[in-house]
N, C-alpha and C positions, 0 to 999 in steps of 0.2 A: 543164843537163838540164831538160827540161820536167817539170812535176809529174806524178807517176804516180798513177793511181787504180786500185786493185785491182779487177779484173773477173773473178776466178777462177770465180765461180758466178753465173749469171744465170737466175733462176727465173721461168718463165712462170706467171702467176696469172690464172685466168679472171675477167674483169671482171664476170661475172654472179653470182659467188659472194661474198656479203657476208662469210661466215665466213673464206674464204680471204684476202680483202683485209685483214681485221683480223689474221689469224694471221701475215701477212707481217711485222708489226711485231716479232715475236718470233724470227724465223728468222735464221740466220747467213749468209744469202746476201749477197754483195757488191752484187748488182743484183736489183731486183724489176721484172719486166716485166709490167705490167697489160695483159692482152690483150683487145682489143675485136674481134679478127679471128677466127681459126680456132676459138677456144675458146668463142665466143658464137653462139648460134642467132639467125637473122635476126629472129625475133619479140621478142627481148629486147635487141637492139642498143642502142636508145635508153636503156633502163633501165640497162644496163651502163655506158654512156658517162657518165651522170649519177653513178652510184655511184663509178666510178673517179675522175672529176675532183673530186668532193667529197672523197674520201679523200686525194688528192694535195694539194689545197689545205689540208686540215686538218693534214697532217703527222703527226708522231709516229713516223716510221720511222728515227729516229736518223741514222747515217752511211750507211745504205743508199742506193744510187743508184736513183732512181725513174724508170722509163721507161714511156711509154704507147705500145703498138702499136696504131696506127689501122688502119682498113680502107683498102684501096687507093682512091686518089682517084677512080678511074673507077666505083667502086661507088656505090649509092644513099646510103651512109653516110659515105664518105670525107671529103668536104668539111666536113660537120658535125663529124665526129670531130676533124679537124685544128683547126678553129676552137675547139672546146671544150678540146682538149689545150693549145693555145697559151694560152688563158685560165687554165688550171690551173697552168701554168708548172712542169712536171716538169723533171728534169735533162735528159731527152732524149725525143724523139718518134721511134719506130721506124716507118719507112715500109716496107710490104711490096711485093713484086713490083717492085723497082727494077731496070729493065733498061737504063737509059741515064742519062747525066749530065743530060740535059735534064729528066728527071723530078725530079731533085733541085733543079735551077734553078727549076722551077715551085713546088716546096715553099718554096724560099727567098724567092720573090716574095710568097707568102702570109704567111710569117713577118714580112717587113718591113711588108707592108700592114696586118697586124693587130697590129703593135708588140709582137712576142713578146719576152719577157724575155731579156736578154742571156745569162743562164745556161743557157737551154734550147738544147740541141744537137740534131743530127739523126743518127740511126742508119739504116742501109740494109740491108734483107734482100737477100741474094744467093741466089736460089732458082729461077732460070729458066735455061735454056740460053743465052738471049741475054745474061743478066747475066754468065755466065762468059765469053762471047766479048767482052763490053764491060767486063770487070772493071777494067782499067787506066783506062779513060775514066771509069768511075763513081768510082773512088777519087780520081782527079785533081780531082773536084769539091771535095775538101777544100781545094784551093788557092784557091778562091773563097770569101771570108769570108761571103758572103751565104747560101751553102748550109748552113753550120755543120756540115758532115759531120765526125763524130768517131769513128765505129765502123762496121765491116761485121759483119753477123751471117749466118752460113751457115744456109740453110733446106734441110737435106739431104733431108727427106721430100718436099718439093715438087720438088726437083731430081731425086730418084729417080723420082717420078711422071712428070715431063715427059720424062725421058730414057729411061725404062724400065730403068734400071740397078737391079740388085738390091743391097739393103743387107745385105751379108754380113759376117761377122767379118773384120776387117782392112781392109774398105772399099777393096779394090783398084780397083774401077771409079771410085770417088769421089775417090781421092787426087789425080789430076792436077787436078781442078777445085778441090779444097780448096787445093792449093798455088798454083794460079794466082791465086786470090782473095787468099791470104795475101801473095804477092809484090806484088800490086797495092796492098794496104793498107800494106805496109812501104815501098814506093816513094814513097808520099805521106804517110808519117808518122802513120798512124792505127791504132787498135786493130782487132782482128778476133776474133770469138768463134766457136767450133766449134758444129756443129749438135747436135740433141738425140739421146739414146739412148733407144730406144723400149721396151726390155724392163725393167720395174721389178723383175722377179724375178731378174735376172742381174747380181748385184753384181760378179762377176769380169769379165764382159764390159764393164760400164760402166767399171770401173777401167782395163781395157786400152785402151779407146777414149779415155779421158781422157789416159792416158800417151802414146798415139799423137799426140793433138792437141798436148799439151805439147811433145813432142819435135819436132813439126813447126813449132812456133813460135807457136801460138795463145795468146792472152792468157787465155782461159778457155773455159768450156763453157756452153751454154744447157741448162736443165734442165726436166723436166716434173713433178718430184715433190720435196718437201722431203727425202726420204730420200737424195737424190743430192748434197745440199749438202756434207756433211762430206768425202766423197771428193774432190770437185772442188776444194774449198778446200785440201786437203792436197796434191793432186798438182800444182796450178798455182801453188803457193807454192815458193820456193826451199827446198831441203832444208838441214839443218844443215851438211852437208858442203860444199854450194855456198856457203853464207854464210861459213863458215870460210875457204874458199879465196879468196873474193872479198875478204875483209878482208886476207888475207895479200898478195894482188896489189896492192891499193891502197896498203897500208902500204909495200911494197917500192918502188914508184915514187915515193913521197913522201920517200924517203931522199935526202939532199943528193947523195950520190955517183951517184944514178941520174937526177938532174934532166934531163940532156941526152941521155939514152939512149932509143933507139927500141925496144930489146929488152934483156932481162936474163935471167940464169940464176937461176931460183928453184926450189930443191929439185931440181935436176937436169933441169928443164924450161925450154925457151925460152919466155919470155912477152913478148909485144909490147904496145905502147901500146893496140892495139885490144882486147886482153884486159882492160886496165885500165878501158877505157870500159864493156865488158860487165860487169865486176865492180861498177862504180859503179851500174849499173842494178839489178843483183841486190840491192845494199844499199839502194837507194832503194825498191825494191818491198817488201823486208823491213820497212823502217821504215814504209812506208805501211800495210802489213797490221797492224803492231803498233799504229799510230795508230788504226785502226778499232776495236780492242779496248778502247781506253781511254775 
């Protein structure tokens, strides 16, 4: 099984706010996304870029995964953002408005040309109608080692704007698009993060949307405020009951008498080998989360 990196909570931090960038060192988010795009006004883009890249190079963020979201390449800031982010060598560079695999191939060419550190991966925002229609093709770019594609990130606000779909409780209009992107990510072996929840005062609504994303198969949720971290970390982590069940399943299949069996009876329930593989992933994620806390 490939190494699992917990991505339960991915907090956007505005690149123009020095205090927020420093505060991120103390927050329990699995991922910190330093944002040079939506959260930064045009007249401070250059200043934000320098501040973020300096912070990433300096480090001090512990085991948190550091991601820089650049401006789209076709904007006046995109190319400079990408070059600066490559030089800073974060864990990943988040590319907005990805609507085709060709866009990721173009990013991959720049990564190679600028000798990007091998550790730096690429994440792609799925936030346009065309991205949904091309989701499988975009995710398939992960098969090309030059693209370094490692994760898809849903941009539900932009998707709602472009489709005119309303973001209502339950997200009925959004669910087909969310699950299309998720299926594409899983088909090509990469992670996918759910979109943000906009109401900071509605804790119950936030929890419900996290649970919906978890039940749908998402690896975590993107966040807009530190107050959302604890709930996301809790909900996207295996529960105590899930861990106990996973341990029992793995232990049962490790018994000599079950070595050649494809399915066994465990506590009155038929359990197959595929359940053992799922259980191993639950335990690997649990161990990875525990490792972050040490």
